[in-house]
C-alpha positions in Angstrom: -4.4 -0.2 15.7 -5.7 3.4 16.1 -3.7 6.6 16.3 -5.0 9.1 18.8 -5.4 12.7 17.5 -2.9 14.1 20.1 -0.3 11.7 18.7 -0.5 13.0 15.2 2.3 14.9 13.5 1.3 18.1 11.6 1.5 17.7 7.8 0.4 20.1 5.1 -1.7 18.7 2.2 0.7 19.8 -0.5 3.7 18.5 1.5 1.9 15.2 2.0 1.4 14.9 -1.8 5.0 15.6 -2.4 6.2 13.0 0.1 3.7 10.4 -1.2 4.7 11.0 -4.8 8.4 10.6 -3.8 7.5 7.3 -2.2 5.7 6.2 -5.3 8.7 6.9 -7.4 10.6 4.3 -5.6 8.3 1.4 -6.5 6.1 2.4 -9.4 6.5 3.3 -13.0 6.7 7.0 -14.2 3.2 6.7 -15.7 1.7 5.4 -12.5 3.4 8.2 -10.4 2.0 10.8 -12.8 -1.5 9.3 -12.5 -1.5 9.4 -8.7 -0.1 13.0 -8.7 -2.8 14.2 -11.1 -5.6 12.4 -9.1 -4.3 14.1 -5.9 -4.1 17.6 -7.4 -7.9 18.3 -7.0 -7.7 17.1 -3.4 -4.9 19.5 -2.5 -6.7 22.3 -4.3 -9.9 21.4 -2.3 -8.0 21.5 1.0 -6.7 25.0 0.2 -10.2 26.2 -0.7 -11.6 24.6 2.5 -8.8 26.1 4.8 -7.4 22.7 5.6 -3.8 23.4 6.1 -3.0 20.5 8.4 -4.1 16.9 7.6 -4.4 16.3 11.3 -7.8 18.1 11.2 -9.2 15.9 8.4 -12.3 14.0 9.3 -14.6 11.4 7.7 -17.1 14.1 7.1 -14.5 16.2 5.3 -13.7 13.2 2.9 -17.4 12.9 2.1 -17.6 16.6 1.3 -14.6 16.2 -0.9 -16.2 13.3 -2.8 -19.3 15.4 -3.5 -17.2 18.4 -4.4 -15.0 16.4 -6.8 -18.0 14.9 -8.6 -19.5 18.3 -9.2 -16.2 20.1 -9.9 -15.1 17.6 -12.5 -18.5 16.6 -13.7 -17.2 13.0 -13.5 -18.8 9.8 -14.6 -19.3 7.4 -11.7 -16.6 4.9 -12.9 -14.1 7.8 -13.1 -15.1 9.1 -9.6 -14.6 5.6 -8.3 -11.1 5.4 -9.7 -10.3 8.9 -8.3 -11.7 8.0 -4.8 -9.8 4.7 -4.8 -6.5 6.7 -5.2 -7.6 9.0 -2.4 -8.2 6.0 -0.2 -4.7 4.7 -0.9 -3.3 8.2 -0.2 -5.1 8.6 3.1 -4.0 5.1 4.2 -0.4 6.2 3.5 -1.0 9.4 5.5 -2.1 7.2 8.4 1.2 5.3 8.3 2.9 8.7 8.4 0.9 9.6 11.6 -0.6 12.5 9.7 -4.2 11.2 10.1 -5.8 8.6 12.3 -4.7 5.2 11.0 -8.2 4.0 10.3 -9.4 7.2 8.6 -8.9 5.7 5.1 -11.8 3.3 6.0 -14.2 6.3 5.9 -13.4 7.1 2.2 -16.6 6.3 0.4 -16.0 4.8 -3.0 -19.1 4.8 -5.3 -20.2 1.4 -6.4 -20.8 0.8 -10.1 -23.1 -1.7 -11.7 -21.8 -4.2 -14.2 -23.6 -2.3 -16.9 -21.8 1.0 -15.9 -18.4 -0.9 -15.9 -19.0 -2.4 -19.3 -20.0 0.9 -20.9 -17.3 3.1 -19.5 -14.4 1.0 -18.2 -11.2 1.6 -20.1 -7.6 0.9 -19.5 -5.8 4.2 -19.4 -2.7 4.6 -21.6 -0.5 5.5 -18.6 -1.7 2.3 -16.8 -1.1 0.3 -19.9 2.4 1.6 -20.1 3.1 0.7 -16.5 1.9 -2.8 -17.1 3.9 -3.1 -20.2 7.1 -1.9 -18.5 6.6 -4.4 -15.6 6.0 -7.3 -18.0 8.9 -6.3 -20.1 11.3 -6.1 -17.1 10.1 -9.1 -15.1 8.1 -11.4 -17.4 9.6 -10.8 -20.9 8.1 -13.0 -23.6 6.0 -14.9 -21.1 2.4 -15.9 -21.9 1.3 -12.9 -19.8 3.5 -10.5 -21.7 2.5 -11.9 -25.0 -1.3 -11.7 -24.3 -1.1 -8.1 -23.0 1.1 -6.8 -25.8 -1.1 -8.6 -28.4 -4.3 -7.0 -27.0 -2.9 -3.5 -26.4 -0.9 -3.1 -29.6 -3.5 -4.6 -32.0 -6.7 -3.6 -30.1 -8.2 -6.9 -31.2 -11.1 -8.6 -29.4 -10.7 -11.6 -27.1 -12.0 -13.9 -29.8 -9.3 -12.7 -32.2 -6.6 -13.5 -29.7 -8.1 -16.9 -29.1 -8.2 -17.7 -32.8 -4.6 -17.1 -33.6 -2.4 -20.0 -34.9 1.3 -20.1 -35.6 0.7 -19.9 -39.3 -1.1 -16.5 -38.8 2.1 -15.0 -37.3 4.8 -13.5 -39.5 7.5 -12.0 -37.4 9.7 -11.4 -40.4 7.1 -9.3 -42.3 5.8 -8.0 -38.9 2.1 -8.9 -39.5 -0.6 -11.0 -38.0 -3.5 -12.5 -40.0 -6.9 -12.9 -38.4 -8.9 -15.7 -39.9 -12.6 -16.7 -39.2 -12.9 -20.6 -38.9 -16.2 -21.3 -37.1 -16.2 -25.0 -38.2 -12.9 -25.4 -36.1 -14.0 -23.5 -33.1 -12.3 -20.1 -33.7 -14.8 -17.5 -34.7 -14.4 -13.8 -35.2 -17.2 -11.5 -33.9 -17.8 -10.0 -37.3 -17.4 -13.3 -39.1 -15.6 -13.2 -42.5 -15.8 -9.4 -42.5 -13.5 -9.5 -39.5 -10.6 -11.2 -41.3 -7.7 -8.9 -41.9 -4.0 -8.5 -41.8 -2.7 -6.4 -38.9 0.7 -4.8 -39.0 2.8 -5.0 -35.7 5.9 -3.2 -34.5 9.4 -4.4 -34.4 9.3 -4.7 -30.6 6.2 -6.8 -30.5 7.6 -9.0 -33.3 10.6 -9.7 -31.1 8.3 -10.6 -28.1 6.3 -13.0 -30.3 9.5 -14.6 -31.8 10.9 -15.1 -28.3 7.7 -16.5 -27.0 7.2 -18.9 -29.8 10.8 -20.2 -29.7 11.2 -20.4 -26.0 8.0 -20.1 -23.9 5.1 -21.4 -25.9 3.9 -25.0 -25.0 4.3 -27.0 -28.3 0.9 -28.6 -28.6 -1.8 -28.8 -31.3 -5.6 -28.3 -30.9 -8.2 -31.0 -31.6 -8.2 -30.1 -35.3 -4.4 -30.5 -35.6 -3.7 -26.8 -35.7 -0.9 -25.1 -33.8 -2.5 -22.4 -31.6 -0.4 -19.3 -30.6 -1.8 -19.4 -27.1 -1.7 -22.9 -25.5 -2.0 -24.8 -22.4 -1.0 -28.4 -21.7 -4.6 -29.3 -22.9 -4.4 -27.6 -26.2 -5.7 -24.1 -27.3 -6.1 -21.7 -24.4 -9.7 -21.0 -23.7 -11.2 -17.6 -23.7 -11.9 -17.9 -20.0 -8.3 -18.6 -19.3 -7.2 -15.6 -21.4 -9.6 -13.4 -19.5 -8.3 -14.7 -16.1 -4.7 -13.8 -17.1 -5.8 -10.4 -18.2 -7.6 -9.8 -14.8 -4.4 -10.9 -12.9 -1.9 -8.8 -14.9 -4.0 -5.6 -14.9 -4.5 -5.7 -11.1 -2.1 -3.1 -9.3 -1.0 -5.9 -6.9 0.5 -7.8 -9.9 3.1 -5.0 -10.2 3.5 -4.6 -6.5 1.4 -1.4 -6.3 -1.4 -0.5 -3.7 -4.6 -2.3 -4.8 -7.6 -0.9 -2.9 -10.2 -3.5 -2.0 -7.9 -6.4 -3.0 -8.5 -9.5 -1.0 -5.5 -11.4 -2.4 -7.8 -14.3 -3.3 -6.9 -15.7 -6.7 -10.5 -16.7 -7.5 -11.7 -13.0 -7.0 -11.2 -10.2 -9.5 -9.3 -7.3 -8.0 -11.5 -4.1 -8.1 -9.1 -2.2 -10.3 -8.4 -5.1 -12.7 -10.0 -5.0 -16.1 -11.2 -7.6 -18.7 -9.9 -7.7 -22.3 -12.5 -5.3 -23.7 -11.5 -2.2 -21.6 -8.0 -2.9 -23.0 -9.5 -2.7 -26.6 -11.3 0.5 -25.7 -8.1 2.0 -24.2 -6.1 1.0 -27.2 -8.5 2.6 -29.7 -8.6 5.8 -27.6 -4.8 5.8 -27.4 -4.5 5.5 -31.2 -6.9 8.3 -31.8 -5.2 10.5 -29.2 -1.9 10.0 -31.1 -3.6 11.5 -34.2 -3.9 8.3 -36.1 -6.7 8.9 -38.7 -10.1 7.5 -37.6 -10.4 5.6 -40.9 -7.1 3.8 -40.1 -8.1 3.0 -36.6 -11.5 1.8 -37.8 -10.0 -0.7 -40.3 -7.3 -1.9 -37.9 -9.6 -2.6 -35.1 -12.5 -3.8 -37.3 -15.1 -1.4 -36.0 -17.4 0.9 -37.8 -17.0 4.7 -37.6 -20.4 5.0 -35.8 -19.7 2.2 -33.3 -16.2 3.6 -32.7 -17.6 7.1 -32.0 -20.4 5.8 -29.7 -18.6 3.0 -27.7 -14.8 3.2 -28.0 -13.6 6.8 -28.4 -13.1 8.1 -24.9 -11.0 11.2 -25.7 -12.2 14.2 -23.8 -13.7 17.1 -25.7 -10.7 19.2 -24.7 -8.3 16.7 -26.3 -10.4 16.6 -29.5 -10.3 20.4 -29.6 -6.6 20.6 -29.3 -6.2 17.9 -32.0 -8.5 19.9 -34.4 -6.5 23.0 -33.5 -3.3 21.3 -34.7 -4.8 20.7 -38.1 -6.0 24.3 -38.3 -2.6 25.6 -37.6 -1.4 23.9 -40.8 -4.0 25.7 -43.1 
């Protein structure tokens, strides 16, 4: 269904942003709302600079010009620009439902395609998105297998192989710690072998989730070696593939009933905004560093060398690093 131009109702860009954010506040977490607001701020600024004071006048060509402007203005990486334009597409679709723009205008928002290599090198679960996922799981799926897997990956920053390797004997909810053990002869390997073995401290909150999951939700079953895996299915230890599929599902916006651009609703297909376990690890590491946890501690906790951490995992902006250094200088 199309909306003719003469049927549109005038709406200013900043007013549209305000109404859109208020709508988001009704069905999304605080962190998600903040994310959408911040991604729309440049668009509202561009409209002002381009003398667009009524969204009725917005065209597909304007949206293309904004895309090019945003890339140059923010000096954005392709994956970041893709995320930004995905939000714009959701916003423009909402504007169409408000009869502020033609109903099909959102289809003209061009979202950059990224290669698998670009996704692997730059994709990261943002802290605000992680918090939105955590809140949703805690409210609607407490101590479920989904909640346990996400909390495990985000709080510890461990690799997929580490989560796959855990057994009940490795979990100490009383002492609030997890032990990672390398057992290649029994099918549970750590990426760095024996050097990847380590104890990991966990919070009181996550200890409670683990305790509840183990007592009430975990399928009591052993693996082929007679061990008791933490993550199980009716067939034994949960496979890495199954863990990855769960992560894809719970990190998709549609899982928490939020707009999911490009989502087909097909279970066998990954939603465009869903991520695999590794971007959760990258996001967790960056989050710890942003919270001023010393690099040496993060390096030990996540089992990653300082050089590799700096090159592949630390996604703090230079501005954030500057402000953190400034904080230390203030104490001299």
